[in-house]
C-alpha positions in Angstrom: -111.7 99.2 143.6 -108.5 100.9 144.6 -106.4 98.2 146.3 -103.8 99.7 148.6 -101.0 97.4 150.0 -99.0 98.8 152.9 -95.5 97.7 152.3 -92.2 99.7 152.3 -91.2 97.5 149.4 -93.2 95.1 147.2 -90.8 92.3 148.0 -92.4 91.8 151.3 -94.9 89.4 149.8 -92.1 87.2 148.7 -92.3 85.4 152.1 -95.9 84.3 151.4 -95.9 80.6 150.6 -98.6 78.5 149.1 -98.8 75.0 150.7 -99.4 72.2 148.0 -101.1 69.0 149.2 -99.7 65.8 148.3 -102.7 64.3 146.5 -103.0 60.7 145.5 -104.6 58.9 142.6 -106.5 56.0 144.0 -105.6 53.9 140.9 -102.0 53.9 141.5 -102.4 51.3 144.3 -104.7 48.9 142.5 -101.9 46.6 141.5 -100.6 45.8 145.0 -103.9 46.4 146.8 -104.7 42.7 147.0 -101.6 41.8 149.0 -102.1 44.9 151.2 -105.7 44.1 152.0 -104.8 40.5 153.4 -103.3 42.4 156.4 -104.9 45.7 156.8 -108.5 47.0 156.1 -107.3 50.5 155.5 -106.7 51.3 151.9 -103.2 52.8 150.9 -104.5 56.3 150.5 -106.4 56.5 153.7 -105.9 59.9 155.5 -104.3 61.5 152.6 -105.4 64.9 151.3 -107.6 65.0 148.2 -108.5 68.0 146.1 -109.9 69.0 142.8 -108.1 71.5 140.6 -110.6 74.0 139.5 -110.7 76.0 137.2 -108.8 73.8 134.6 -105.4 75.1 133.8 -106.1 75.0 130.1 -109.4 76.1 128.7 -110.8 74.8 125.4 -112.8 77.9 125.0 -111.1 81.3 126.0 -112.9 83.6 128.3 -112.8 86.3 125.8 -115.5 84.5 123.9 -117.9 85.6 126.7 -117.6 89.3 127.2 -119.4 91.0 130.0 -120.9 93.5 130.0 -122.3 93.4 126.4 -124.1 96.7 126.4 -127.8 97.0 125.9 -128.4 97.0 129.7 -131.7 98.7 129.4 -132.8 101.7 131.4 -131.4 101.9 134.9 -131.7 104.4 137.8 -130.0 104.3 141.2 -132.5 104.3 144.1 -132.2 105.9 147.5 -130.2 104.2 150.3 -131.7 101.8 152.8 -132.1 103.1 156.3 -133.6 100.1 158.1 -131.6 100.6 161.2 -133.4 103.9 161.7 -136.7 102.4 162.5 -137.2 99.5 164.9 -140.3 98.5 163.0 -138.4 97.9 159.9 -135.1 96.7 161.5 -134.1 93.4 159.7 -134.8 90.2 161.5 -131.8 88.5 163.2 -129.2 86.9 161.1 -128.7 83.2 161.4 -126.0 80.9 160.5 -125.8 79.0 157.3 -128.0 76.1 156.7 -126.3 72.8 157.4 -127.6 69.2 157.7 -128.7 68.3 161.3 -125.8 67.0 163.3 -126.5 63.7 165.1 -124.4 63.0 168.2 -123.5 59.6 169.5 -126.2 59.8 172.1 -128.8 61.3 169.7 -129.7 63.9 172.3 -132.8 65.9 171.3 -132.9 69.6 171.2 -129.1 69.9 171.3 -127.7 72.2 168.6 -124.1 70.9 168.1 -123.0 73.7 165.7 -123.9 76.2 168.3 -121.7 74.5 170.8 -118.5 74.3 168.8 -117.0 77.6 170.2 -115.2 79.8 167.6 -115.9 77.1 165.1 -119.5 77.7 165.3 -121.4 79.3 162.3 -122.7 82.8 162.9 -125.9 83.1 164.9 -127.5 86.2 166.2 -127.3 86.6 169.9 -130.7 88.0 169.8 -132.1 84.6 168.8 -130.6 83.1 171.9 -133.0 83.7 174.9 -130.5 83.3 177.7 -128.7 86.6 177.4 -130.5 88.4 180.2 -127.4 90.6 181.0 -127.8 92.6 177.8 -130.2 95.6 177.6 -133.6 94.8 176.4 -133.4 97.0 173.4 -133.3 96.8 169.7 -130.1 97.6 167.7 -132.2 100.1 165.6 -131.2 103.8 166.0 -133.2 105.1 169.0 -136.0 107.6 168.3 -134.7 111.2 168.2 -131.2 110.1 167.2 -129.3 110.1 164.0 -126.3 108.0 162.9 -123.1 110.1 162.7 -120.4 107.4 162.4 -120.3 103.5 161.9 -117.4 101.4 163.1 -117.5 97.7 161.9 -114.9 95.1 163.2 -115.9 91.7 161.7 -114.3 88.2 161.6 -113.7 86.3 158.4 -116.1 83.7 157.2 -116.0 79.9 157.6 -112.5 78.6 156.6 -110.7 75.4 156.2 -108.3 74.4 159.1 -104.9 75.8 159.5 -102.0 73.6 158.6 -101.0 73.2 162.3 -104.5 72.5 163.5 -105.4 69.2 165.0 -107.6 68.0 162.1 -104.8 68.3 159.6 -102.1 66.9 161.9 -104.4 63.9 162.6 -104.8 63.2 158.8 -101.1 63.5 158.4 -100.4 61.1 161.1 -102.9 58.6 159.7 -101.5 58.9 156.2 -97.9 58.5 157.4 -98.8 55.4 159.3 -100.1 53.9 156.1 -97.1 55.3 153.8 -94.6 53.7 156.1 -96.3 50.3 155.5 -97.7 50.0 159.0 -101.3 50.2 157.9 -104.3 50.0 160.3 -107.7 48.3 160.6 -110.6 50.3 161.9 -113.9 48.6 162.8 -117.2 49.5 164.6 -117.9 53.2 164.7 -114.5 54.0 163.1 -114.8 51.6 160.2 -115.2 54.6 157.8 -111.5 55.6 158.6 -110.3 52.6 156.4 -111.4 54.5 153.3 -111.6 58.2 154.7 -109.6 60.9 153.0 -108.9 64.5 154.0 -111.1 66.6 151.7 -110.5 69.9 153.4 -108.5 72.7 152.0 -106.2 74.9 154.1 -106.7 78.3 155.6 -108.8 79.8 152.9 -112.6 80.4 152.8 -115.0 77.5 152.5 -118.0 78.1 150.2 -120.3 78.9 153.2 -117.6 81.4 154.4 -118.0 83.3 151.2 -121.7 83.3 151.5 -121.4 84.6 155.1 -119.4 87.6 154.1 -121.7 88.4 151.1 -124.8 88.2 153.4 -123.1 90.3 156.1 -122.4 93.0 153.5 -126.0 93.0 152.2 -127.3 93.0 155.8 -125.3 96.1 156.8 -126.1 97.9 153.6 -129.7 97.3 154.4 -129.3 98.6 157.9 -126.9 101.4 157.5 -126.7 102.2 153.7 -127.8 105.9 154.6 -124.3 106.5 155.9 -122.9 106.6 152.3 -124.8 109.8 151.6 -122.1 111.6 153.5 -119.7 110.7 150.6 -122.1 111.7 147.8 -120.6 115.2 147.2 -117.2 114.8 149.1 -115.0 113.4 146.3 -113.9 110.7 148.7 -114.6 107.0 149.2 -114.6 105.0 152.3 -111.5 103.0 153.2 -112.0 99.4 154.3 -109.2 97.4 155.9 -108.1 93.8 155.9 -104.8 91.8 156.0 -102.9 90.1 153.4 -103.8 86.6 154.6 -105.8 84.8 152.0 -109.0 84.2 154.0 -108.9 87.7 155.3 -108.6 89.4 151.9 -111.3 87.3 150.3 -113.6 87.9 153.3 -113.1 91.7 152.7 -113.8 91.3 149.0 -116.9 89.1 149.4 -118.1 91.5 152.1 -117.7 94.3 149.5 -119.6 92.4 146.9 -122.5 92.1 149.4 -122.3 95.8 150.6 -121.9 97.5 147.2 -123.0 94.8 144.7 -121.0 93.6 141.7 -119.0 95.3 140.3 -117.5 97.1 143.3 -114.2 98.1 142.0 -114.8 101.9 142.0 -117.1 102.0 145.1 -114.4 102.0 147.8 -110.8 101.6 148.7 -109.5 98.4 150.0 -106.5 98.7 152.2 -104.5 95.5 152.5 -102.2 95.5 155.5 -99.3 92.9 155.7 -100.0 90.0 158.1 -96.5 88.5 158.7 -94.3 88.0 161.8 -92.5 91.1 162.6 -94.9 93.6 161.1 -97.0 95.9 163.1 -100.7 95.2 162.4 -103.6 96.0 164.7 -105.7 93.5 162.8 -103.3 90.7 163.5 -101.3 91.8 166.7 -100.4 88.1 167.5 -97.7 88.3 164.7 -95.7 90.6 167.0 -96.8 89.8 170.4 -95.5 86.3 171.4 -97.7 85.9 174.5 -101.0 86.4 172.7 -100.5 83.2 170.7 -99.8 81.1 173.8 -102.4 82.5 176.3 -104.8 79.7 177.4 -102.8 76.8 175.7 -102.0 75.2 179.1 -105.7 75.3 180.2 -107.0 73.9 176.9 -104.4 71.1 177.1 -105.5 70.2 180.5 -109.3 70.4 179.7 -108.8 68.4 176.5 -107.2 65.5 178.4 -110.1 65.6 180.9 -113.2 65.7 178.7 -112.0 63.4 176.0 -110.6 60.6 178.3 -113.8 58.5 177.9 -113.9 59.1 174.1 -110.3 58.1 173.6 -110.8 54.9 175.6 -113.8 53.7 173.5 -112.4 54.8 170.2 -108.8 53.4 170.7 -110.4 49.9 171.1 -111.8 50.2 167.6 -108.6 50.6 165.6 -105.5 48.4 165.4 -102.1 49.5 164.0 -102.6 53.1 165.0 -102.2 54.7 168.5 -104.9 57.0 169.0 -103.8 60.0 171.1 -105.8 62.6 172.9 -104.7 65.1 170.3 -105.9 62.8 167.6 -109.4 62.5 169.2 -109.6 66.4 169.6 -108.8 66.6 165.9 -111.5 64.2 165.1 -114.0 66.2 167.0 -112.9 69.3 165.2 -113.2 67.5 161.9 -116.9 67.1 162.7 -117.2 70.9 162.7 -114.9 71.7 159.8 -116.3 68.9 157.5 -119.9 69.8 158.3 -119.4 73.4 157.5 -117.3 72.9 154.4 -118.6 69.6 153.0 -122.2 69.5 154.4 -121.8 66.5 156.6 -119.2 64.5 158.5 -119.0 60.9 159.8 -117.0 62.1 162.9 -119.9 63.9 164.5 -121.7 60.7 165.5 -118.5 59.5 167.3 -119.1 62.0 170.2 -121.8 62.6 172.7 -123.5 66.0 173.1 -121.5 66.5 176.3 -118.4 66.0 174.2 -119.5 68.4 171.5 -120.0 70.9 174.4 -116.6 70.2 175.6 -115.2 71.4 172.3 -116.9 74.6 172.8 -115.5 75.0 176.3 -112.1 74.4 175.1 -112.4 77.4 172.9 -113.9 79.4 175.8 -110.8 78.6 177.8 -108.5 79.9 175.0 -110.5 83.0 174.1 -111.2 84.0 177.7 -107.4 83.8 178.4 -106.9 85.8 175.2 -109.3 88.6 176.4 -110.8 89.1 179.9 -109.0 86.1 181.8 -105.4 87.3 181.7 -103.4 90.6 181.8 -102.0 89.9 178.4 -105.5 89.3 176.7 -106.5 93.0 176.2 -103.4 93.4 174.3 -105.1 91.5 171.5 -107.3 94.5 170.9 -105.6 97.5 172.4 -104.0 98.6 169.2 -107.3 98.7 167.4 -108.9 100.5 170.4 -106.0 103.2 170.1 -107.0 103.6 166.5 -110.7 103.8 167.5 -109.9 106.7 169.8 -108.3 108.6 166.9 -111.3 107.9 164.7 -113.7 109.1 167.4 -111.9 112.3 168.4 -110.3 113.0 165.0 -106.7 113.5 166.6 -104.0 111.8 164.7 -100.9 113.5 166.5 -100.6 111.3 169.4 -101.5 108.3 167.4 -98.4 108.6 165.2 -96.2 109.6 168.2 -97.1 106.5 170.1 -97.5 104.1 167.2 -94.7 101.8 168.3 -96.0 101.5 171.8 -99.3 99.9 170.8 -98.2 97.8 167.9 -99.6 100.2 165.4 -98.2 100.6 161.9 -97.0 104.2 161.7 -96.9 104.0 157.8 -100.7 103.5 158.0 -101.8 105.8 160.7 -99.6 108.7 159.7 -101.2 108.6 156.1 -104.4 110.6 155.8 -105.4 108.8 152.6 -105.0 105.3 153.9 -106.1 106.1 157.5 -108.8 108.8 157.3 -110.3 110.3 160.3 -113.1 112.3 158.8 -115.1 109.6 157.3 -118.4 108.4 158.7 -117.9 104.7 157.8 -114.9 102.4 158.9 -114.9 98.6 158.2 -112.1 96.4 159.4 -112.0 92.6 158.7 -110.0 90.8 161.3 -109.5 87.6 163.4 -111.6 86.2 166.2 -108.7 86.8 168.6 -108.7 90.6 167.8 -112.5 90.9 168.4 -112.3 89.2 171.7 -109.3 91.3 172.7 -110.9 94.6 171.6 -113.9 93.8 173.8 -111.6 93.2 176.8 -109.5 96.3 175.8 -112.8 98.3 176.0 -113.5 96.7 179.4 -116.9 95.4 178.3 -117.0 93.0 181.2 -120.6 91.9 180.7 -119.2 89.3 178.3 -116.5 87.9 180.8 -116.7 85.2 183.3 -117.2 87.9 185.9 -117.8 85.7 188.9 -114.8 83.6 188.2 -111.3 85.1 188.0 -110.2 82.0 186.1 -112.3 79.4 184.4 -111.9 75.9 185.7 -109.9 73.3 183.7 -111.5 70.2 184.8 -115.1 70.9 184.5 -117.6 73.3 182.7 -119.0 75.8 185.3 -122.7 76.7 185.6 -124.1 79.3 183.4 -124.6 81.6 186.4 -120.9 81.9 186.9 -119.7 81.5 183.3 -120.8 84.4 181.2 -118.1 84.1 178.5 -119.0 82.1 175.4 -116.7 82.0 172.4 -119.6 80.6 170.3 -121.6 83.7 171.0 -118.9 86.2 170.8 -116.5 85.2 168.1 -118.3 82.7 165.8 -117.4 82.6 162.1 -118.7 85.9 160.7 -118.9 87.6 164.1 -119.3 91.4 163.9 -118.9 94.2 166.3 -120.7 97.4 165.3 -120.0 100.8 166.8 -122.8 103.4 166.4 -121.9 107.1 167.1 -125.3 108.8 167.5 -126.3 112.4 167.6 -129.3 112.9 170.0 -130.6 116.3 170.6 -127.2 117.9 169.9 -125.4 115.6 172.2 -123.2 112.7 170.8 -123.5 109.2 172.2 -122.0 105.8 171.4 -123.2 102.2 171.8 -122.0 98.8 170.6 -123.7 95.9 169.0 -122.3 92.5 169.1 -123.9 90.0 166.6 -127.2 91.8 166.6 -127.3 92.5 170.4 -126.7 95.8 172.1 -124.1 95.7 174.8 -124.1 97.3 178.2 -121.4 99.8 178.5 -121.4 100.5 182.2 -118.1 98.5 182.7 -116.2 100.9 180.5 -114.9 104.0 182.3 -117.7 106.1 183.9 -120.5 105.0 181.5 -123.7 104.6 183.5 -126.3 101.9 183.1 -128.6 102.6 180.3 -131.6 100.8 179.1 -130.5 101.7 175.4 -126.9 100.7 176.0 -125.8 104.2 175.3 -123.0 106.3 176.7 -122.1 109.9 176.2 -119.2 109.9 173.6 -116.8 112.1 175.7 -117.4 109.8 178.8 -116.7 106.8 176.7 -113.6 108.3 175.2 -112.2 109.3 178.5 -112.7 105.7 179.7 -110.8 104.5 176.6 -107.9 106.8 177.3 -107.5 105.4 180.8 -107.7 101.9 179.5 -104.9 102.3 177.0 -102.7 103.4 179.8 -103.5 100.3 181.8 -103.0 98.0 178.9 -99.3 98.3 178.2 -98.8 96.5 174.9 -95.1 96.4 174.8 -94.7 95.3 178.5 -97.5 92.7 178.3 -96.1 91.2 175.0 -92.8 90.4 176.8 -94.5 88.2 179.4 -94.0 84.5 179.1 -97.3 82.4 179.0 -96.7 81.1 182.4 -96.1 84.5 184.0 -98.7 86.7 185.5 -101.1 87.6 182.8 -100.0 85.0 180.3 -101.7 81.7 181.1 -102.4 81.7 184.7 -102.2 78.3 186.4 -104.7 79.1 189.1 -108.3 78.4 188.7 -111.4 79.4 190.9 -114.0 77.0 191.9 -117.5 78.1 190.8 -119.8 79.5 193.6 -122.4 77.0 194.5 
């Protein structure tokens, strides 16, 4: 693999810092635990992070003793590429999320799928396996009869990760641990009794094991569906260029995807472009690093909703713990811990603390945030307009205007001006990105079938009915989400269509694209719509908005139509 890092100087990476958890040896408190336990039930390491250092720093047997390969591989021959997407009869079945233990809610509601209700914290699940999506064309993602695949554009989210260091789960654990460390202690009972000995077992911001599996499986799935696209490279002397960012979970998502798509070893199969994700650097896969408004859109709505839907939970839980003031943000962190621990560790005691309605409330909090960061505010489409500007260049093969206008759209001119690192003549493009960028790209392309079309703004005090609430972060940007652009040649005419999480999207909201049973739009018509759209979404101007100004985080809300 040729790894390309887009930096002017290598020293840029010096700013990358590795957070080191303060781990605790339980045994260090055994001497004074007797006195402590007379007052508090919580042991002194409650809430503190715990981790395992693997692999060992020093090996008793060096790895050189186990060489691979050893030779003697036996006869091998490369087979032809899979083209499952070319035939609806052989198109692979829908992908489903990783297998996790059933999640029991406090009210033990039957037929309630809690992981599917966790918004952007939900594991991947094919939209085609969810029967309520009647607004999508009733067609298969397989290439239509009489058409051939000319280009493939893949924009996918990273896999299941651990929480970020400023996320509510980590902050809750830190508050709990500091409360104990200062000698205050606490006693939890009833449903919360487990907190007396609970420790924070999650890592920070990197992929969880199931996240790695998601990316490998996504790579395998796309190779099975679209592997034939690689035939275009066979005699060209070129390799495809895949992009990701320097963030740990992003890079390892890209590498695990490559392991699934190409197999191991994959080092000489493609070029991996790693773009710097850091404040102040133009990066269309992480535009929130240079656009202040993007990271704040929806925060006010989420804060209001959190206080509303968790009021009952906070009241009943705070009565079950002494010595620790349970705030709404703590309860929200506990609810998120249910999702993170379930996906990373297999199970979580936090899940049974909350009703099915409260689990659904977690998902709606994510809906408020991502709707504001996409269709619900003027600044939302700025999350994806830079990537869409690059898409236009990839579709029409014109680099000139892309370089001239790079700064306007938050593009990195070092990348887009380089034919080697940003090729326009290849048939395969794969970009690993964040959930916010995918949601923003859908809005930037004006694919309004995914938005809360009937409501201008989602309400902050209740969840609207499905008839007026079309936007779902769990369905749009779950862990492992993928947006696939198919450029098709059908009887000498070129068309485009988009597949989100295994479902074909209607394009009639984008420019002059007509309604189509196959979800197809003529490429020239689609491109013209995108060119108009990039003029409407002024990245630089929108990114100067404050979150409470027009387009940032609107305080208005529409009541749903009865």
